[in-house]
C-alpha angles and dihedrals in degrees: 000000000000121000116221114169109303092335123084118204124209124187119210115195101158130048091234092062097066118082124221088247092054091047089052092047090049093051090046092050091048092049093049094045093048092046091053093054100270117161093234106128102285106088099174112058144221096075128167145186092291092061102035106038095063091049092048090047091055090047091052092043090056096053112127127160093240100036113029136013138172122222114204123195112206128192115190091341095307124112107253098171146335146191142192126235117193141167132203117247092225106107088218091071101018092112094072132057134206124229114212141176095017105184143159119195110251091239090061100042121123093038097096094252093131091052091047092051090051090050091050095047089055090056090046094050093048104036104030106027098031094233122160099200142013130214136190140177117231131194111241122229100041101078097256094128089057092049093049091041091058087057094053101266116139128214106236100168144008130197105205114224095356095139119060114193096169142323107322092003106104120150135191122247110224127205115210132184136196112203142195099022 
C-alpha cells in the first residue's frame, strides 16, 4: 500500500490479492455510486448485488499484472474509491491503456480522492505497465469532461446522443486521452 496524504492506495493485479472484505466493499461502493447517478457502467438505477456482483467478479477474475489492475483508495481502512486500468493484448494497441469505472464513494467526495486516483493511475500506467497513453470514455452532461480536463486529459472525440437514458435524455459519449504519460 502506498501512503499519499490521508489516502492510502493499494494496487491489485492478481485475483488472489483482493480479500473477500475488499471485494464486498468494492461491490457496495459500485452499487452506491451507480444508484446516486454515477457513470460507472449501470445506467438504469436502482441496481443491487445481483447486477453488480457478477460484473465485479469478472473484473477481478481478469486481473493480471500486464493487462488489468485495480487501484483502491482507502481512508482509515475503508474503501473510498477505486478504478480499473487495462490494456488490450493486441500488440498493435498494447502501448495504451484504458481507465474504467472511476468512482469515489459519495461519502468521500470533495476530498480530492478522485483526482489523486487519476494522478496515481498515470504513474502506474507509465512506470509499471510501460504505457505511453491512457484513454477513457466519459458520459456527457454530468461535468466529467471538466473534471478530467483539469487533470490534463484532452477531449479527442464526441459521439453526440450516443447514450439514451430515457425519452428526451440523450447524452454524448466523450473520448478523452492523456498523452504523453
